All heavy atoms as an XYZ file, in Angstrom:
1004
protein
N      76.422    101.482    117.652
C      75.864    102.305    116.615
C      75.788    101.491    115.333
O      76.708    100.764    114.997
C      76.752    103.543    116.409
C      76.399    104.311    115.157
S      77.546    105.631    114.787
C      76.889    106.896    115.815
N      74.703    101.619    114.647
C      74.528    101.022    113.339
C      74.055    102.135    112.423
O      72.999    102.707    112.635
C      73.510     99.881    113.403
C      73.428     99.129    112.085
O      74.162     99.397    111.146
N      72.506     98.199    112.027
N      74.856    102.470    111.424
C      74.586    103.620    110.581
C      74.880    103.283    109.136
O      75.914    102.694    108.821
C      75.480    104.793    111.028
C      75.468    106.053    110.188
C      74.110    106.754    110.296
C      76.569    106.992    110.672
N      73.961    103.646    108.269
C      74.173    103.515    106.833
C      74.024    104.895    106.225
O      73.025    105.580    106.453
C      73.142    102.564    106.194
O      73.257    101.283    106.813
C      73.370    102.444    104.703
N      75.027    105.301    105.491
C      74.997    106.592    104.811
C      74.767    106.317    103.332
O      75.516    105.577    102.706
C      76.314    107.369    105.036
C      76.542    107.578    106.530
C      76.281    108.693    104.282
C      77.911    108.153    106.861
N      73.725    106.912    102.806
C      73.360    106.709    101.406
C      73.819    107.886    100.546
O      74.037    108.989    101.055
C      71.841    106.566    101.277
C      71.247    105.395    102.034
C      71.552    104.052    101.405
O      71.900    104.007    100.201
O      71.441    103.043    102.121
N      73.937    107.666     99.255
C      74.302    108.702     98.306
C      73.349    109.892     98.448
O      72.142    109.720     98.483
C      74.253    108.131     96.882
C      74.793    109.100     95.860
O      75.601    109.964     96.174
N      74.351    108.949     94.633
N      73.917    111.086     98.554
C      73.106    112.297     98.665
C      72.756    112.697    100.085
O      72.209    113.774    100.306
N      73.049    111.826    101.061
C      72.749    112.160    102.461
C      73.617    113.314    102.936
O      74.777    113.441    102.552
C      73.000    110.959    103.385
C      71.933    109.893    103.302
O      70.897    110.134    102.645
O      72.142    108.822    103.891
N      73.023    114.132    103.783
C      73.747    115.191    104.484
C      73.499    114.960    105.958
O      72.353    114.910    106.391
C      73.254    116.563    104.059
C      73.652    116.901    102.641
C      73.121    118.274    102.242
N      73.652    118.690    100.976
C      73.100    118.412     99.806
N      71.996    117.702     99.762
N      73.647    118.831     98.694
N      74.564    114.821    106.709
C      74.446    114.457    108.116
C      75.196    115.478    108.960
O      76.316    115.877    108.615
C      75.033    113.048    108.361
C      74.255    112.022    107.536
C      75.008    112.695    109.833
C      74.895    110.657    107.499
N      74.608    115.884    110.054
C      75.268    116.767    111.013
C      75.421    116.021    112.324
O      74.460    115.421    112.815
C      74.448    118.037    111.224
N      76.619    116.036    112.870
C      76.878    115.457    114.189
C      76.864    116.607    115.190
O      77.672    117.528    115.085
C      78.230    114.762    114.238
C      78.433    113.584    113.301
C      79.869    113.082    113.404
C      77.465    112.476    113.626
N      75.964    116.538    116.137
C      75.825    117.597    117.128
C      75.978    116.984    118.505
O      75.350    115.965    118.809
C      74.448    118.290    116.998
C      74.305    118.879    115.597
C      74.278    119.361    118.075
C      72.922    119.385    115.263
N      76.824    117.594    119.322
C      77.018    117.086    120.670
C      77.956    117.966    121.450
O      78.605    118.867    120.905
N      78.039    117.706    122.733
C      78.920    118.464    123.613
C      80.382    118.228    123.241
O      80.726    117.208    122.640
C      78.715    118.038    125.071
C      77.334    118.401    125.588
O      76.745    119.369    125.072
O      76.847    117.705    126.499
N      81.226    119.182    123.637
C      82.661    118.993    123.474
C      83.082    117.725    124.211
O      82.621    117.464    125.318
C      83.431    120.186    124.038
C      83.300    121.411    123.163
O      82.949    121.320    121.999
N      83.589    122.570    123.735
N      83.937    116.937    123.556
C      84.428    115.715    124.177
C      83.500    114.526    124.054
O      83.771    113.467    124.612
N      82.418    114.663    123.295
C      81.461    113.561    123.190
C      81.824    112.546    122.112
O      81.156    111.523    121.986
C      80.044    114.097    122.958
O      79.961    114.788    121.722
N      82.867    112.814    121.315
C      83.335    111.830    120.346
C      83.036    112.144    118.892
O      83.238    111.285    118.028
N      82.596    113.329    118.591
C      82.275    113.685    117.202
C      83.507    113.569    116.297
O      83.448    112.946    115.236
C      81.697    115.100    117.129
C      80.422    115.307    117.925
C      79.909    116.723    117.840
C      80.845    117.783    118.340
N      81.123    117.816    119.758
N      84.612    114.159    116.736
C      85.845    114.111    115.941
C      86.354    112.681    115.821
O      86.796    112.253    114.746
C      86.923    115.028    116.560
O      86.457    116.379    116.483
C      88.251    114.908    115.825
N      86.264    111.919    116.889
C      86.701    110.521    116.853
C      85.879    109.730    115.846
O      86.421    108.945    115.062
C      86.595    109.890    118.255
O      87.414    110.641    119.155
C      87.039    108.436    118.236
N      84.569    109.940    115.836
C      83.712    109.246    114.872
C      84.096    109.617    113.441
O      84.208    108.749    112.577
C      82.239    109.541    115.134
C      81.244    108.897    114.171
C      81.375    107.379    114.164
C      79.822    109.316    114.517
N      84.320    110.908    113.186
C      84.739    111.322    111.846
C      86.083    110.711    111.473
O      86.279    110.282    110.331
C      84.811    112.846    111.752
C      83.477    113.576    111.706
C      83.695    115.087    111.706
C      82.660    113.154    110.506
N      87.009    110.647    112.428
C      88.310    110.025    112.158
C      88.155    108.545    111.816
O      88.869    108.021    110.953
C      89.247    110.185    113.356
C      89.799    111.597    113.504
O      89.726    112.380    112.533
O      90.315    111.920    114.601
N      87.238    107.868    112.474
C      86.990    106.446    112.176
C      86.390    106.308    110.787
O      86.830    105.481    109.986
C      86.091    105.808    113.249
C      86.858    105.700    114.575
C      85.579    104.444    112.800
C      85.997    105.336    115.769
N      85.409    107.137    110.465
C      84.783    107.078    109.133
C      85.813    107.400    108.050
O      85.818    106.791    106.982
C      83.571    108.028    109.054
C      82.465    107.543    109.995
C      83.053    108.116    107.618
C      81.319    108.529    110.175
N      86.725    108.341    108.350
C      87.754    108.741    107.387
C      88.947    107.792    107.365
O      89.935    108.048    106.668
C      88.226    110.157    107.697
N      88.889    106.720    108.143
C      89.953    105.719    108.219
C      91.258    106.286    108.783
O      92.336    105.811    108.482
C      90.208    105.076    106.850
C      89.000    104.381    106.257
C      89.321    103.792    104.918
C      88.084    103.214    104.273
N      88.349    102.688    102.939
N      91.152    107.305    109.619
C      92.321    107.876    110.287
C      92.460    107.309    111.693
O      93.448    107.558    112.368
C      92.221    109.395    110.328
C      92.268    110.027    108.946
C      92.276    111.528    109.010
C      92.269    112.142    107.638
N      93.452    111.889    106.862
N      91.464    106.548    112.130
C      91.483    105.884    113.439
C      90.678    104.598    113.309
O      89.842    104.454    112.417
C      90.875    106.789    114.511
N      90.948    103.675    114.209
C      90.220    102.399    114.223
C      89.220    102.400    115.368
O      89.501    102.952    116.440
C      91.191    101.237    114.420
O      92.111    101.193    113.369
N      88.078    101.758    115.177
C      87.109    101.683    116.281
C      87.642    100.785    117.401
O      88.422     99.863    117.157
C      85.869    101.077    115.621
C      86.362    100.379    114.410
C      87.600    101.099    113.966
N      87.228    101.079    118.630
C      87.629    100.250    119.776
C      87.077     98.839    119.648
O      87.694     97.876    120.068
C      87.143    100.866    121.093
C      87.878    102.158    121.415
O      88.994    102.350    120.911
O      87.318    102.970    122.172
N      85.903     98.740    119.074
C      85.297     97.422    118.842
C      84.349     97.542    117.660
O      83.977     98.631    117.242
C      84.586     96.921    120.086
C      83.465     97.793    120.506
C      82.756     97.273    121.739
N      81.738     98.257    122.059
C      81.503     98.707    123.251
N      82.143     98.237    124.273
N      80.590     99.618    123.449
N      83.979     96.411    117.134
C      83.110     96.411    115.963
C      83.895     96.677    114.697
O      85.124     96.611    114.679
N      83.184     96.974    113.646
C      83.863     97.249    112.386
C      83.101     98.279    111.586
O      81.954     98.578    111.868
C      84.066     95.965    111.572
C      82.763     95.235    111.323
O      81.705     95.841    111.278
N      82.835     93.934    111.165
N      83.775     98.806    110.602
C      83.199     99.781    109.692
C      83.318     99.195    108.298
O      84.399     98.779    107.880
C      83.943    101.137    109.776
C      83.327    102.138    108.824
C      83.947    101.674    111.206
N      82.213     99.130    107.601
C      82.202     98.604    106.242
C      82.009     99.759    105.271
O      81.143    100.610    105.475
C      81.074     97.588    106.063
C      81.248     96.400    106.973
O      82.332     95.837    107.052
N      80.204     96.042    107.680
N      82.820     99.764    104.227
C      82.765    100.828    103.244
C      82.407    100.254    101.886
O      82.927     99.223    101.492
C      84.133    101.511    103.116
C      84.628    102.131    104.393
C      85.419    101.410    105.280
C      84.304    103.438    104.712
C      85.869    101.975    106.451
C      84.754    104.009    105.883
C      85.535    103.281    106.749
O      85.976    103.840    107.903
N      81.586    100.962    101.162
C      81.358    100.640     99.768
C      82.684    100.919     99.053
O      83.303    101.948     99.280
C      80.238    101.533     99.219
C      79.895    101.219     97.793
O      80.774    101.157     96.939
N      78.621    101.049     97.532
N      83.135    100.016     98.203
C      84.430    100.223     97.535
C      84.480    101.485     96.680
O      85.560    101.969     96.355
C      84.611     98.979     96.670
C      83.501     98.063     96.979
C      82.516     98.749     97.861
N      83.335    102.045     96.323
C      83.336    103.246     95.489
C      83.514    104.535     96.302
O      83.650    105.611     95.724
C      82.031    103.328     94.686
O      80.934    103.548     95.559
N      83.559    104.432     97.635
C      83.694    105.616     98.473
C      85.119    106.167     98.401
O      86.090    105.452     98.607
C      83.341    105.305     99.943
C      81.881    104.908    100.068
C      83.665    106.492    100.850
C      80.904    105.983     99.690
N      85.204    107.440     98.094
C      86.470    108.178     98.113
C      86.242    109.372     99.025
O      85.587    110.335     98.639
C      86.853    108.614     96.706
C      87.092    107.450     95.769
C      87.297    107.920     94.345
C      87.081    106.761     93.421
N      86.147    107.038     92.360
N      86.762    109.284    100.243
C      86.443    110.297    101.245
C      87.581    111.280    101.476
O      88.744    110.999    101.167
C      86.067    109.632    102.566
O      87.170    108.950    103.102
N      87.203    112.427    102.033
C      88.162    113.442    102.449
C      87.624    114.083    103.720
O      86.408    114.222    103.891
C      88.352    114.491    101.369
N      88.547    114.452    104.598
C      88.181    115.062    105.872
C      88.866    116.415    106.003
O      90.083    116.518    105.847
C      88.620    114.153    107.031
C      88.480    114.709    108.442
C      87.015    114.947    108.799
C      89.119    113.760    109.449
N      88.064    117.451    106.261
C      88.603    118.763    106.609
C      88.648    118.793    108.126
O      87.619    118.905    108.779
C      87.713    119.893    106.072
C      88.191    121.312    106.372
C      89.465    121.621    105.596
C      87.120    122.329    106.062
N      89.850    118.660    108.712
C      89.959    118.539    110.168
C      89.787    119.881    110.879
O      89.808    120.947    110.248
C      91.375    117.994    110.368
C      92.129    118.515    109.195
C      91.149    118.567    108.050
N      89.649    119.821    112.204
C      89.568    121.046    113.001
C      90.872    121.828    112.924
O      90.868    123.046    112.795
C      89.315    120.707    114.473
C      87.929    120.266    114.780
C      87.729    120.075    116.264
O      88.154    120.889    117.070
N      87.078    118.985    116.634
N      91.980    121.127    113.032
C      93.306    121.759    113.001
C      93.888    121.539    111.610
O      94.139    120.407    111.204
C      94.233    121.159    114.083
C      95.614    121.784    114.012
C      93.619    121.338    115.466
N      94.072    122.630    110.896
C      94.546    122.563    109.514
C      96.069    122.649    109.489
O      96.651    123.596    110.015
C      93.964    123.717    108.671
C      92.440    123.785    108.786
C      94.426    123.612    107.231
C      91.698    122.634    108.202
N      96.707    121.656    108.876
C      98.157    121.663    108.719
C      98.512    121.424    107.256
O      97.716    120.867    106.498
C      98.830    120.580    109.589
O      98.318    119.302    109.202
C      98.580    120.818    111.071
N      99.710    121.855    106.906
C     100.210    121.671    105.549
C     101.607    121.079    105.621
O     102.300    121.220    106.635
C     100.226    123.007    104.797
C      98.847    123.554    104.551
C      98.264    124.428    105.456
C      98.120    123.175    103.439
C      96.988    124.913    105.256
C      96.840    123.653    103.227
C      96.276    124.531    104.138
N     102.031    120.446    104.562
C     103.324    119.771    104.511
C     104.468    120.726    104.838
O     105.347    120.409    105.637
C     103.548    119.151    103.117
O     102.431    118.334    102.792
C     104.809    118.319    103.074
N     104.469    121.897    104.218
C     105.524    122.890    104.446
C     104.866    124.263    104.516
O     104.498    124.837    103.494
C     106.555    122.832    103.329
C     107.719    123.784    103.532
O     107.657    124.656    104.429
O     108.705    123.666    102.775
N     104.720    124.795    105.704
C     104.015    126.054    105.900
C     104.833    127.258    105.452
O     104.316    128.370    105.406
C     103.594    126.184    107.360
C     102.749    124.997    107.784
C     101.535    125.359    108.591
O     101.457    126.492    109.084
O     100.653    124.498    108.716
N     106.097    127.047    105.089
C     106.913    128.142    104.559
C     106.682    128.345    103.062
O     107.077    129.372    102.518
C     108.402    127.880    104.826
C     108.717    127.977    106.301
O     108.331    128.934    106.965
N     109.405    126.978    106.825
N     106.057    127.379    102.420
C     105.750    127.511    100.993
C     104.676    128.577    100.789
O     103.856    128.841    101.662
C     105.235    126.198    100.418
C     106.278    125.160    100.205
C     105.696    123.968     99.471
N     106.678    122.935     99.362
C     106.439    121.647     99.513
N     105.220    121.217     99.763
N     107.403    120.768     99.405
N     104.631    129.089     99.585
C     103.558    130.016     99.225
C     102.272    129.215     99.012
O     102.290    127.975     98.894
C     103.906    130.767     97.941
O     103.869    129.886     96.827
N     101.174    129.930     98.945
C      99.884    129.296     98.675
C      99.950    128.555     97.341
O      99.541    127.399     97.235
C      98.763    130.355     98.660
C      98.617    130.999    100.048
C      97.454    129.774     98.170
C      97.760    132.252    100.070
N     100.495    129.214     96.330
C     100.603    128.600     95.004
C     101.511    127.373     95.031
O     101.142    126.305     94.509
C     101.123    129.618     93.994
C     101.312    129.115     92.561
C      99.999    128.607     91.977
C     101.907    130.209     91.693
N     102.679    127.491     95.654
C     103.594    126.350     95.723
C     102.987    125.178     96.484
O     103.232    124.014     96.144
C     104.926    126.747     96.362
C     105.816    127.525     95.415
O     105.564    127.500     94.196
O     106.768    128.177     95.901
N     102.195    125.465     97.490
C     101.512    124.401     98.231
C     100.624    123.598     97.285
O     100.647    122.364     97.305
C     100.679    124.998     99.388
O     101.575    125.609    100.316
C      99.867    123.930    100.091
N      99.872    124.283     96.458
C      99.016    123.588     95.492
C      99.855    122.812     94.480
O      99.555    121.664     94.164
C      98.120    124.598     94.760
C      97.073    125.251     95.628
S      95.768    124.127     96.121
C      94.899    123.926     94.573
N     100.915    123.434     93.987
C     101.753    122.786     92.974
C     102.407    121.522     93.512
O     102.399    120.481     92.847
C     102.824    123.758     92.468
C     102.318    124.981     91.704
C     103.476    125.928     91.403
C     101.604    124.572     90.425
N     102.977    121.595     94.710
C     103.687    120.439     95.280
C     102.732    119.375     95.799
O     102.953    118.188     95.586
C     104.628    120.887     96.402
C     105.874    121.559     95.899
C     105.976    122.942     95.875
C     106.958    120.815     95.438
C     107.119    123.565     95.420
C     108.105    121.427     94.974
C     108.175    122.807     94.961
O     109.308    123.420     94.500
N     101.681    119.803     96.496
C     100.779    118.823     97.101
C      99.902    118.112     96.076
O      99.543    116.955     96.262
C      99.891    119.473     98.171
C     100.677    119.874     99.414
O     101.883    119.547     99.495
O     100.087    120.511    100.300
N      99.550    118.800     94.993
C      98.625    118.205     94.017
C      99.287    117.817     92.706
O      98.666    117.172     91.875
C      97.468    119.168     93.741
C      96.614    119.554     94.941
C      95.520    120.523     94.517
C      96.028    118.331     95.611
N     100.525    118.266     92.492
C     101.229    117.956     91.255
C     100.403    118.363     90.032
O     100.098    117.541     89.162
C     101.613    116.473     91.202
C     102.609    116.189     90.094
O     103.390    117.058     89.703
N     102.581    114.974     89.574
N     100.016    119.639     90.011
C      99.215    120.179     88.914
C      99.962    121.343     88.276
O     100.955    121.824     88.813
C      97.818    120.640     89.404
C      97.952    121.667     90.530
C      96.983    119.444     89.840
C      96.627    122.204     91.048
N      99.478    121.796     87.130
C     100.120    122.912     86.444
C      99.854    124.220     87.183
O      98.894    124.333     87.959
C      99.598    123.020     85.008
O      98.272    123.515     85.015
N     100.691    125.194     86.904
C     100.526    126.512     87.531
C      99.173    127.104     87.184
O      98.487    127.647     88.055
C     101.662    127.467     87.088
O     102.909    126.885     87.467
C     101.511    128.829     87.717
N      98.767    127.007     85.932
C      97.485    127.591     85.529
C      96.314    126.893     86.219
O      95.373    127.543     86.680
C      97.301    127.536     84.005
C      96.077    128.303     83.533
C      96.150    129.778     83.915
O      97.102    130.460     83.571
N      95.150    130.260     84.635
N      96.374    125.580     86.311
C      95.313    124.840     87.005
C      95.268    125.247     88.474
O      94.192    125.469     89.038
C      95.530    123.323     86.870
O      95.499    122.976     85.488
C      94.464    122.537     87.618
N      96.440    125.367     89.092
C      96.496    125.779     90.497
C      95.918    127.177     90.667
O      95.117    127.421     91.588
C      97.935    125.731     91.003
N      96.283    128.116     89.798
C      95.769    129.491     89.890
C      94.254    129.510     89.702
O      93.548    130.233     90.412
C      96.436    130.399     88.847
C      97.927    130.568     88.952
C      98.441    131.562     89.922
N      97.839    132.847     89.994
C      98.499    133.988     89.951
N      99.801    133.992     89.738
N      97.884    135.134     90.118
N      93.753    128.711     88.772
C      92.303    128.661     88.548
C      91.576    128.121     89.773
O      90.545    128.654     90.188
C      91.976    127.795     87.327
C      92.417    128.419     86.024
O      92.709    129.610     85.955
N      92.503    127.604     84.986
N      92.097    127.055     90.346
C      91.478    126.479     91.546
C      91.532    127.456     92.709
O      90.571    127.621     93.450
C      92.159    125.165     91.925
C      91.874    124.025     90.965
C      92.465    122.728     91.498
N      92.305    121.645     90.557
C      91.192    120.947     90.380
N      90.139    121.225     91.085
N      91.144    119.977     89.496
N      92.688    128.103     92.880
C      92.831    129.062     93.966
C      91.864    130.234     93.801
O      91.263    130.692     94.778
C      94.278    129.554     94.053
C      95.265    128.540     94.610
C      96.704    128.998     94.373
C      95.006    128.276     96.079
N      91.704    130.705     92.587
C      90.767    131.812     92.339
C      89.338    131.423     92.695
O      88.579    132.236     93.232
C      90.857    132.258     90.880
N      88.983    130.169     92.447
C      87.627    129.726     92.783
C      87.408    129.666     94.295
O      86.277    129.595     94.756
C      87.308    128.376     92.128
O      88.053    127.344     92.712
N      88.525    129.720     95.065
C      88.437    129.757     96.526
C      88.903    131.116     97.068
O      89.338    131.231     98.205
C      89.244    128.610     97.138
C      88.498    127.306     97.091
C      88.494    126.543     95.936
C      87.782    126.857     98.186
C      87.795    125.348     95.874
C      87.080    125.670     98.131
C      87.085    124.911     96.979
N      88.816    132.125     96.199
C      89.050    133.530     96.559
C      90.500    133.867     96.901
O      90.762    134.778     97.686
C      88.112    133.969     97.695
C      86.619    133.712     97.448
C      85.810    134.133     98.661
C      86.141    134.408     96.185
N      91.441    133.170     96.287
C      92.850    133.531     96.377
C      93.253    134.097     95.017
O      93.338    133.348     94.043
C      93.723    132.317     96.720
C      93.489    131.768     98.097
C      92.772    130.591     98.278
C      93.989    132.421     99.210
C      92.555    130.076     99.548
C      93.779    131.908    100.497
C      93.057    130.737    100.660
N      93.468    135.413     94.956
C      93.693    136.100     93.688
C      95.048    136.795     93.633
O      95.634    137.117     94.671
C      92.619    137.169     93.461
C      91.211    136.653     93.453
C      90.367    136.915     94.522
C      90.725    135.920     92.392
C      89.059    136.455     94.518
C      89.417    135.457     92.370
C      88.590    135.723     93.446
N      95.498    137.065     92.399
C      96.650    137.921     92.154
C      97.893    137.527     92.925
O      98.222    136.347     93.078
N      98.592    138.556     93.446
C      99.847    138.334     94.167
C      99.633    137.642     95.508
O     100.598    137.142     96.106
C     100.577    139.665     94.384
C     101.170    140.222     93.098
O     101.291    139.443     92.125
O     101.498    141.422     93.065
N      98.398    137.589     95.971
C      98.090    136.916     97.235
C      98.550    135.457     97.218
O      98.902    134.900     98.261
C      96.586    137.000     97.498
C      96.102    136.353     98.753
C      94.588    136.445     98.905
O      93.881    136.749     97.926
O      94.119    136.189    100.027
N      98.565    134.832     96.041
C      98.949    133.421     95.954
C     100.432    133.200     96.267
O     100.849    132.067     96.471
C      98.596    132.788     94.583
C      97.112    132.888     94.313
C      99.413    133.397     93.461
N     101.208    134.288     96.345
C     102.630    134.179     96.680
C     102.889    134.360     98.174
O     104.021    134.241     98.622
C     103.448    135.182     95.861
C     103.292    134.982     94.374
C     102.655    135.928     93.594
C     103.747    133.820     93.760
C     102.491    135.740     92.226
C     103.584    133.613     92.396
C     102.954    134.577     91.630
N     101.820    134.622     98.948
C     101.952    134.737    100.402
C     102.268    133.376    101.003
O     101.810    132.339    100.515
C     100.662    135.266    101.036
C     100.366    136.713    100.678
O     101.273    137.399    100.171
O      99.220    137.152    100.913
N     103.015    133.378    102.071
C     103.365    132.145    102.774
C     102.132    131.573    103.474
O     101.316    132.314    104.036
C     104.455    132.441    103.796
O     104.688    131.319    104.606
N     102.015    130.268    103.471
C     100.901    129.596    104.141
C     100.890    129.931    105.631
O      99.822    130.091    106.224
C     100.975    128.068    103.909
C      99.993    127.320    104.782
C     100.734    127.748    102.440
N     102.060    130.095    106.240
C     102.112    130.344    107.681
C     101.515    131.695    108.063
O     101.200    131.910    109.225
C     103.538    130.212    108.208
C     104.504    131.258    107.741
C     105.889    130.982    108.292
C     106.892    131.943    107.672
N     108.248    131.603    108.088
N     101.306    132.593    107.089
C     100.724    133.902    107.386
C      99.200    133.913    107.278
O      98.580    134.924    107.573
C     101.292    134.988    106.441
O     100.865    134.711    105.098
C     102.807    135.046    106.517
N      98.606    132.806    106.852
C      97.160    132.770    106.626
C      96.384    132.740    107.937
O      96.813    132.131    108.915
C      96.789    131.542    105.787
C      97.360    131.474    104.368
C      96.928    130.183    103.702
C      96.923    132.679    103.560
N      95.218    133.360    107.910
C      94.303    133.289    109.057
C      93.695    131.891    109.107
O      93.838    131.098    108.162
C      93.191    134.330    108.897
O      92.316    133.957    107.841
N      92.997    131.600    110.183
C      92.352    130.293    110.306
C      91.364    130.020    109.185
O      91.325    128.918    108.629
N      90.584    131.021    108.828
C      89.614    130.848    107.739
C      90.284    130.647    106.394
O      89.835    129.839    105.574
N      91.360    131.393    106.147
C      92.098    131.234    104.895
C      92.741    129.853    104.814
O      92.758    129.239    103.747
C      93.162    132.329    104.778
C      92.584    133.708    104.551
C      93.605    134.820    104.729
O      94.546    134.658    105.548
O      93.465    135.855    104.049
N      93.249    129.365    105.938
C      93.840    128.029    105.972
C      92.773    126.980    105.634
O      93.026    126.030    104.893
C      94.453    127.746    107.332
C      95.650    128.625    107.645
C      96.080    128.499    109.101
N      96.712    127.226    109.356
C      97.979    126.950    109.094
N      98.753    127.882    108.575
N      98.486    125.771    109.361
N      91.584    127.152    106.197
C      90.478    126.223    105.912
C      90.108    126.260    104.433
O      89.891    125.215    103.816
C      89.247    126.567    106.753
O      89.481    126.300    108.112
N      90.047    127.468    103.859
C      89.725    127.584    102.436
C      90.785    126.914    101.573
O      90.459    126.217    100.600
C      89.612    129.053    102.022
C      88.247    129.625    102.227
C      88.072    130.964    101.528
N      88.856    131.992    102.168
C      89.661    132.841    101.513
N      89.804    132.781    100.211
N      90.337    133.755    102.180
N      92.063    127.108    101.921
C      93.135    126.487    101.132
C      93.080    124.967    101.238
O      93.204    124.257    100.234
C      94.503    127.009    101.576
C      95.704    126.441    100.838
C      95.595    126.661     99.327
C      96.995    127.047    101.388
N      92.876    124.450    102.429
C      92.794    122.990    102.590
C      91.581    122.447    101.847
O      91.653    121.412    101.182
C      92.742    122.615    104.070
C      92.732    121.118    104.328
C      93.936    120.405    103.734
C      95.166    120.543    104.581
N      96.286    119.720    104.081
N      90.460    123.151    101.924
C      89.264    122.721    101.198
C      89.509    122.765     99.692
O      89.078    121.870     98.960
C      88.066    123.583    101.581
C      86.705    123.133    101.096
C      86.387    121.715    101.549
C      85.628    124.083    101.589
N      90.248    123.763     99.234
C      90.618    123.849     97.819
C      91.415    122.616     97.400
O      91.165    122.033     96.347
C      91.424    125.125     97.582
S      91.925    125.410     95.872
N      92.359    122.202     98.239
C      93.136    120.991     97.949
C      92.236    119.752     97.938
O      92.332    118.921     97.038
C      94.228    120.795     98.995
C      95.415    121.684     98.842
C      96.544    121.308     99.796
O      96.311    120.652    100.830
O      97.677    121.669     99.485
N      91.390    119.634     98.944
C      90.523    118.452     99.040
C      89.574    118.357     97.847
O      89.329    117.270     97.327
C      89.707    118.488    100.338
C      90.487    118.357    101.639
C      89.552    118.528    102.830
C      91.224    117.034    101.713
N      89.057    119.489     97.414
C      88.090    119.483     96.315
C      88.754    119.178     94.971
O      88.071    118.857     94.010
C      87.344    120.811     96.252
C      86.489    121.077     97.483
S      85.285    119.784     97.860
C      84.189    119.939     96.477
N      90.071    119.245     94.925
C      90.788    118.880     93.696
C      90.842    117.368     93.521
O      91.083    116.874     92.427
C      92.200    119.461     93.712
N      90.621    116.652     94.601
C      90.646    115.187     94.549
C      89.293    114.676     94.050
O      88.280    115.374     94.104
C      90.943    114.626     95.932
N      89.291    113.469     93.586
C      88.066    112.833     93.103
C      87.365    112.187     94.297
O      87.529    110.997     94.550
C      88.413    111.786     92.039
C      87.189    111.123     91.463
O      86.107    111.735     91.475
O      87.308    109.969     91.006
N      86.610    113.005     95.058
C      85.958    112.505     96.268
C      84.447    112.486     96.087
O      83.889    113.229     95.284
C      86.321    113.345     97.510
C      85.886    114.792     97.331
C      87.795    113.245     97.811
C      85.975    115.611     98.583
N      83.794    111.612     96.838
C      82.331    111.593     96.839
C      81.766    111.574     98.263
O      80.570    111.434     98.456
C      81.788    110.428     96.011
C      82.338    109.089     96.429
O      82.823    108.915     97.540
N      82.290    108.128     95.523
N      82.659    111.711     99.251
C      82.245    111.845    100.649
C      83.162    112.877    101.294
O      84.352    112.644    101.469
C      82.356    110.510    101.395
C      82.109    110.559    102.902
C      80.696    111.061    103.221
C      82.355    109.198    103.534
N      82.603    114.042    101.611
C      83.363    115.116    102.233
C      82.877    115.289    103.662
O      81.690    115.486    103.902
C      83.185    116.424    101.460
C      83.885    117.651    102.045
C      85.393    117.446    102.099
C      83.536    118.890    101.230
N      83.814    115.203    104.608
C      83.496    115.368    106.021
C      84.174    116.634    106.523
O      85.362    116.838    106.271
C      83.966    114.151    106.813
C      83.209    112.887    106.438
S      83.958    111.414    107.125
C      85.282    111.153    105.957
N      83.404    117.459    107.213
C      83.906    118.729    107.731
C      83.817    118.691    109.247
O      82.724    118.587    109.799
C      83.072    119.899    107.190
C      82.868    119.938    105.669
C      81.866    121.016    105.297
C      84.187    120.178    104.963
N      84.954    118.781    109.916
C      84.988    118.756    111.384
C      85.081    120.204    111.875
O      86.093    120.873    111.656
C      86.180    117.945    111.882
C      86.123    117.656    113.360
O      85.176    118.115    114.032
O      87.027    116.958    113.859
N      84.030    120.684    112.508
C      83.943    122.062    113.004
C      84.149    123.053    111.855
O      85.026    123.926    111.903
C      84.973    122.315    114.099
C      84.862    121.411    115.299
C      83.813    121.874    116.323
O      83.296    123.003    116.202
O      83.529    121.084    117.237
N      83.337    122.964    110.795
C      83.573    123.790    109.601
C      83.347    125.282    109.822
O      83.818    126.087    109.015
C      82.583    123.238    108.579
C      81.491    122.661    109.410
C      82.172    122.102    110.630
N      82.666    125.664    110.882
C      82.434    127.095    111.096
C      83.514    127.740    111.970
O      83.448    128.940    112.232
C      81.047    127.343    111.718
O      80.957    126.623    112.965
C      79.944    126.874    110.796
N      84.504    126.959    112.412
C      85.635    127.555    113.143
C      86.378    128.509    112.223
O      86.538    128.253    111.030
C      86.622    126.479    113.609
C      86.137    125.728    114.829
O      85.090    126.046    115.395
N      86.895    124.743    115.241
N      86.845    129.587    112.761
C      87.722    130.529    112.053
C      87.085    131.182    110.848
O      87.798    131.515    109.888
C      89.027    129.847    111.629
C      89.694    129.056    112.689
N      90.245    129.646    113.806
C      89.877    127.739    112.842
C      90.740    128.726    114.588
N      90.529    127.542    114.034
N      85.771    131.352    110.844
C      85.153    132.017    109.703
C      85.659    133.450    109.626
O      85.688    134.169    110.621
C      83.632    132.026    109.822
C      82.940    130.685    109.594
C      81.436    130.846    109.751
C      83.259    130.133    108.227
N      86.098    133.851    108.460
C      86.589    135.222    108.247
C      85.412    136.115    107.880
O      84.476    135.722    107.273
C      87.632    135.259    107.137
C      88.925    134.551    107.533
O      89.093    134.245    108.712
O      89.734    134.315    106.628
């Protein structure tokens, strides 16, 4: 495969289960190495991957505490970011382990979007839609 991704490109990987879509995304996200060949990155690329299986450092933490600990931001900044991803009021004190699949995806995406990224990869983004 020879692929160049340019600024502003939107790409969809479509294929059967087990065809390597997740593996390719993991290689692009530098979470796996290719079996052969190499991957060249522009030094300005700052990527993030929303994986199929969403995990958090400590699932016993509240939604708010997850943002505070994982991103090292102020409470007000965390509340503002969470509200923009539809986490409001006392809901932010709910434990991460109680979240539905869609809520987990929204929280992880909220964390990823707080980073200074310019390449966002979504692996099976329509899984667990609420």
